C-alpha positions in Angstrom: 51.9 -1.6 -48.2 51.3 -1.6 -44.2 50.3 -5.0 -43.1 46.9 -5.3 -41.3 47.5 -6.0 -37.9 45.2 -8.0 -36.9 43.1 -7.4 -33.5 41.0 -9.5 -31.0 37.6 -6.9 -30.5 34.5 -8.4 -28.6 32.2 -10.4 -30.6 28.9 -8.0 -30.1 31.3 -5.7 -31.8 32.4 -8.0 -34.3 28.7 -8.8 -34.9 28.2 -5.1 -35.5 30.3 -4.4 -37.9 29.7 -7.2 -40.0 25.8 -6.0 -38.8 26.0 -2.4 -41.1 28.8 -2.8 -43.7 25.8 -6.0 -44.9 23.6 -3.0 -45.2 25.6 -1.8 -47.9 25.0 -5.3 -50.2 21.0 -5.0 -48.5 20.5 -2.0 -49.9 22.0 -3.5 -54.2 18.4 -4.7 -54.3 16.4 -1.6 -53.3 18.1 0.1 -56.2 17.5 -3.0 -58.4 14.4 -3.1 -57.5 13.8 0.7 -57.9 14.6 0.9 -61.4 13.1 -2.8 -62.2 9.3 -0.8 -61.2 10.7 2.4 -63.0 10.7 0.3 -65.9 7.6 -0.6 -65.7 5.6 2.6 -64.1 3.5 2.9 -66.7 2.2 -0.3 -67.3 1.5 -0.5 -63.1 -0.8 3.4 -63.7 -2.6 1.4 -65.9 -3.4 -1.4 -64.8 -4.0 -0.4 -61.2 -4.6 4.0 -61.4 -5.0 3.8 -57.9 -1.7 2.1 -57.3 0.0 4.3 -60.0 -1.4 7.7 -58.0 -0.2 6.6 -54.6 3.7 5.5 -55.8 4.3 6.4 -60.0 5.9 9.4 -58.1 8.5 7.5 -56.3 8.5 4.7 -59.3 9.0 7.8 -61.8 12.7 8.7 -60.6 13.5 5.1 -60.2 16.3 5.9 -62.5 18.0 7.2 -59.3 18.4 3.6 -58.5 21.6 3.5 -60.8 23.2 6.6 -59.1 22.8 4.2 -56.0 24.6 2.0 -57.6 27.4 4.1 -58.7 27.9 5.7 -55.2 28.0 2.8 -53.4 30.3 0.9 -56.0 33.1 4.5 -55.0 32.5 3.8 -51.5 32.8 -0.1 -51.6 36.2 0.3 -54.1 37.2 3.2 -51.7 36.7 -0.1 -48.5 38.4 -2.7 -50.6 41.8 -0.7 -52.2 42.2 2.6 -51.3 44.9 1.3 -48.7 46.5 -0.1 -51.1 46.1 1.3 -54.2 46.1 5.0 -53.0 49.7 5.5 -51.8 51.7 5.1 -55.5 49.9 3.8 -59.0 51.5 0.4 -59.1 51.0 -1.2 -62.5 51.1 -4.9 -61.0 48.1 -3.4 -58.2 46.6 -1.7 -61.6 46.3 -4.9 -63.5 45.4 -7.1 -60.8 42.0 -4.9 -59.8 41.3 -4.4 -63.0 40.5 -8.0 -63.4 39.4 -8.8 -60.5 36.4 -6.2 -61.5 36.3 -7.5 -65.2 35.3 -11.0 -63.3 33.1 -9.6 -61.3 31.0 -7.6 -63.9 32.2 -9.3 -67.6 30.3 -12.8 -66.9 27.0 -11.9 -66.4 27.3 -9.1 -68.7 27.9 -11.0 -71.7 25.9 -13.5 -71.1 22.7 -11.1 -70.9 24.4 -9.7 -74.4 24.1 -13.1 -75.9 20.2 -13.5 -74.7 19.8 -9.9 -75.7 21.5 -10.2 -78.5 18.9 -13.1 -80.0 16.3 -12.2 -79.0 16.3 -8.2 -81.4 18.3 -10.7 -83.9 15.3 -12.7 -84.1 13.3 -10.4 -84.1 14.9 -8.6 -86.9 15.3 -11.5 -89.2 11.6 -12.1 -88.8 11.0 -9.0 -90.0 9.0 -9.0 -86.0 7.7 -5.7 -84.6 10.0 -5.4 -81.5 9.0 -3.3 -78.4 12.3 -2.2 -77.6 13.8 -1.7 -80.9 17.4 -0.8 -80.7 19.7 1.6 -82.4 22.3 -0.3 -84.1 22.2 -4.0 -84.7 24.9 -5.0 -86.4 28.6 -7.4 -85.5 30.3 -3.8 -84.7 27.9 -3.0 -81.9 28.0 -6.0 -80.6 32.2 -6.0 -80.4 31.5 -2.8 -78.8 29.1 -3.2 -76.0 31.2 -7.3 -75.6 34.2 -5.3 -74.4 32.4 -2.7 -72.4 33.1 0.3 -73.9 30.1 0.9 -76.7 29.1 4.1 -73.9 32.1 6.2 -73.7 31.9 8.3 -77.0 28.6 8.2 -77.1 26.2 11.1 -75.6 23.3 9.3 -74.8 21.8 6.1 -74.3 19.1 5.6 -75.4 18.7 2.3 -77.4 22.5 2.1 -77.6 23.0 -1.6 -75.4 21.0 -4.6 -76.8 20.2 -5.2 -73.2 18.7 -1.9 -72.8 20.4 -1.7 -68.8 23.5 -2.0 -69.5 24.5 1.1 -70.4 25.2 1.5 -67.3 27.6 -1.6 -66.8 29.7 0.2 -69.5 29.4 3.8 -67.7 31.0 1.4 -64.4 33.7 0.4 -66.8 34.8 3.8 -67.3 35.0 3.8 -63.5 37.4 0.9 -63.4 39.5 2.3 -66.2 40.2 6.0 -64.4 39.9 4.5 -60.7 43.4 3.7 -60.1 44.4 8.1 -60.9 41.1 8.5 -58.9 42.0 6.2 -55.9 45.5 8.1 -55.7 43.2 11.7 -55.5 40.9 10.3 -53.2 43.7 9.1 -50.3 45.5 12.5 -51.1 42.7 14.1 -49.7 41.9 12.7 -47.3 45.2 12.7 -45.8 45.2 16.6 -46.4 41.9 17.3 -45.3 39.9 18.0 -42.5 36.5 16.3 -41.9 34.8 19.5 -42.9 36.9 20.4 -45.4 36.3 16.8 -46.9 32.2 17.1 -46.5 33.1 20.3 -48.9 34.6 18.5 -51.7 32.3 15.9 -51.8 29.4 18.6 -51.6 32.0 20.1 -55.1 31.8 16.9 -56.5 28.3 16.7 -57.1 27.8 19.7 -57.7 28.3 19.4 -61.5 25.7 16.8 -62.0 23.2 18.5 -59.8 23.5 21.4 -61.4 23.8 19.9 -65.0 21.2 17.9 -64.3 18.8 21.4 -63.9 19.6 22.5 -67.2 20.0 19.2 -69.3 18.1 16.7 -67.5 19.7 13.4 -66.6 19.5 11.6 -69.8 21.1 15.3 -71.4 23.9 14.7 -73.5 27.2 13.3 -72.1 25.5 13.9 -68.4 26.1 9.7 -68.2 29.7 10.6 -67.8 28.5 13.3 -64.9 26.7 10.2 -63.5 29.4 7.9 -62.2 32.1 10.1 -61.7 30.7 12.6 -59.5 28.8 9.6 -57.9 31.9 7.4 -57.7 34.2 9.7 -56.6 31.3 11.2 -53.7 30.8 8.2 -52.4 34.6 7.2 -52.6 35.2 10.1 -50.5 32.4 9.1 -48.0 34.2 6.5 -46.8 36.8 8.4 -45.7 34.3 10.9 -44.0 32.7 7.7 -42.6 36.2 6.6 -41.4 36.9 9.5 -39.4 33.5 9.1 -37.1 34.1 7.2 -34.0 32.6 4.1 -33.4 29.7 4.6 -30.4 26.9 4.3 -30.4 26.1 7.5 -30.4 27.3 8.1 -33.5 25.6 4.7 -35.1 22.0 5.8 -33.7 22.4 9.5 -35.0 23.5 7.3 -38.6 20.7 5.1 -38.8 18.1 8.1 -38.2 20.6 10.1 -40.7 19.2 7.8 -43.0 15.2 7.9 -42.1 15.6 11.3 -42.7 17.1 11.4 -46.2 14.6 8.4 -47.0 12.0 10.9 -46.3 13.6 13.2 -48.6 14.0 11.7 -51.4 10.5 9.9 -51.2 9.7 14.0 -50.1 10.8 15.6 -53.7 9.6 12.6 -55.6 6.1 14.0 -54.5 6.9 18.0 -55.0 8.4 17.4 -58.6 5.1 15.7 -59.2 2.9 18.1 -57.8 4.7 21.0 -58.8 6.2 19.2 -62.4 9.5 20.8 -61.6 11.6 17.1 -62.8 14.4 18.5 -63.6 15.6 19.2 -59.8 16.1 14.8 -59.5 19.6 15.8 -59.7 19.3 17.4 -56.0 18.4 14.0 -55.0 21.7 12.6 -55.8 23.6 13.9 -52.8 20.9 12.4 -49.9 21.7 9.2 -51.8 25.4 9.6 -50.8 23.8 10.4 -47.5 22.2 7.1 -47.1 25.5 5.1 -48.6 27.6 6.9 -46.0 26.0 6.7 -43.0 24.9 2.5 -44.1 28.2 2.1 -43.1 28.0 3.0 -39.6 23.8 2.6 -38.5 22.9 -0.9 -36.8 19.6 0.5 -36.3 16.0 0.7 -38.1 16.7 0.6 -41.5 19.9 -0.8 -42.0 19.0 -3.9 -39.7 16.3 -5.0 -42.1 18.8 -4.0 -44.7 21.4 -5.9 -43.3 19.3 -8.6 -43.1 19.9 -12.5 -44.2 16.7 -12.3 -47.5 17.9 -8.8 -48.4 21.8 -9.3 -47.7 21.6 -12.4 -50.7 19.5 -9.7 -53.1 21.9 -8.0 -52.4 24.4 -10.2 -53.7 21.9 -11.3 -56.6 21.3 -7.8 -57.8 24.0 -7.3 -60.4 22.6 -10.3 -62.4 18.9 -8.9 -61.5 19.3 -5.7 -63.0 20.8 -7.6 -66.0 18.0 -10.1 -66.3 15.1 -6.9 -66.4 14.8 -5.2 -69.1 14.9 -8.8 -71.4 12.1 -10.7 -69.7 10.1 -7.5 -69.9 10.6 -6.4 -73.2 9.6 -10.8 -74.2 6.8 -9.7 -71.6 5.4 -6.9 -73.6 5.9 -8.6 -77.4 3.5 -11.0 -75.9 1.1 -8.4 -75.5 1.3 -7.3 -78.4 1.0 -11.0 -80.4 -2.1 -11.8 -77.6 -3.7 -9.0 -77.0 -7.0 -10.6 -76.3 -5.0 -12.6 -73.1 -2.4 -10.2 -71.9 -3.2 -7.6 -73.6 -3.7 -4.1 -71.7 -6.8 -3.7 -69.4 -6.4 -8.2 -69.4 -6.4 -10.0 -66.4 -3.0 -11.6 -68.1 -0.9 -7.7 -67.8 -2.2 -7.0 -64.9 -1.4 -10.4 -62.9 2.1 -10.2 -65.3 2.9 -7.8 -63.8 2.2 -8.2 -60.7 4.4 -10.8 -61.2 7.0 -9.3 -62.5 9.3 -7.8 -59.5 9.7 -12.0 -58.3 10.0 -13.7 -62.2 12.9 -11.3 -62.3 14.0 -11.9 -59.1 14.0 -15.7 -59.2 16.1 -15.5 -63.4 18.7 -13.2 -61.8 19.1 -15.6 -58.6 19.8 -17.9 -61.3 21.8 -16.2 -62.7 24.0 -15.0 -59.7 24.2 -18.8 -58.4 24.5 -21.0 -61.7 26.8 -18.9 -63.4 27.8 -15.0 -62.0 29.6 -16.6 -59.3 31.0 -19.6 -60.6 32.3 -17.6 -63.9 33.5 -15.1 -61.4 35.5 -17.5 -59.2 37.0 -19.2 -62.5 38.2 -15.7 -63.8 39.5 -14.7 -60.5 42.1 -18.6 -60.9 42.8 -17.3 -63.9 44.8 -14.4 -62.3 48.6 -15.2 -61.0 48.6 -13.8 -57.6 45.4 -13.7 -55.7 44.3 -10.7 -54.4 43.8 -11.1 -50.7 40.4 -10.2 -50.4 37.5 -12.8 -50.7 35.9 -10.5 -53.5 36.3 -7.1 -53.5 32.3 -6.7 -54.3 31.8 -8.8 -50.5 31.9 -4.9 -47.9 31.8 -7.2 -45.3 35.3 -8.1 -45.5 37.0 -5.1 -46.8 35.1 -2.6 -43.8 35.9 -5.3 -40.9 39.9 -5.5 -42.3 39.7 -1.6 -41.6 38.5 -2.0 -37.7 40.8 -4.7 -37.4 37.6 -8.0 -37.6 39.8 -10.9 -38.4 36.8 -12.8 -41.4 38.2 -16.8 -40.7 37.1 -16.9 -44.4 38.6 -14.9 -45.8 42.5 -16.5 -47.9 
């Protein structure tokens, strides 16, 4: 592996690079909140009809927040591991990569799996009404979820995982399993194809999920597999496309405009699908999400600058825990509504306050899970590795991207 040469760029350039990649972190909290609001969209429309009419079409397609996460994962992993793992398949590098990814996703996932197991188990034992009854509450299902393989053999994910949103973590784990081989392909495509051909190839990678989502819908059999593989690989390829674009003020400004344009296309597409009753066209918006991910890797103004702000970057760092926390909390509130209909039932003041506060409460609890459990557990698991990986954390794009551009990070071991 070629040694990374540390240069001494002008301070303004270094700050600009960090700003660009911080936006990739900040957008994660936007994706997480989109998914959270997607799961309570019906409640929002019921409690606040005027709000439901205004933003309902956008919330109705909040499932795309998951596809945005998939594309971001591909981009960030190509950024951090493309050069080191793309040359050849190396056993030690592969094992270290898998352990690093396990350290990143497993602790918080298992914590919330246990919470969900206790929640659904108590309802089952007491023969209580479960607002979202799981498909299979058994030791076998628990083991499959514990080992992150639960989604791999299932064509669908409806009520499959006890923590409703956790199916995507299993799907992501499948991409991690394949990544050492996928990165060989992506790395060689980058070396052998022109920039224009790489863009075409990204379109080719996205075509299956766009086409089959039109035919089968995003929730059709085995669509989870296309969603993770297509968005993940397109995101990884987008990193190499961005890497070829000269880092000039004009290109950064253009990338900032592209983010605004792509975001406008997504919002307009949501309203168009609502007005025309054509939800099967939702897959057409996935390429726009990949474009946004790539543009965020270059842009330093407008939306990118906002996403790179301290508050959103912290939110992005905690977004995984927020994502894991949100469904159990929503289900608990739904159960409280069933138990206390006079106080919290539909149309009551309690329901209105509850759903208004839901994003904030989810964010606070998710932040606490990240700050006091996910991060400490990740560090402990990383220490278990016999040989430390150079980067501070594979999910911190500021480290890898800054080094690719020749920017040293004094906190990197």
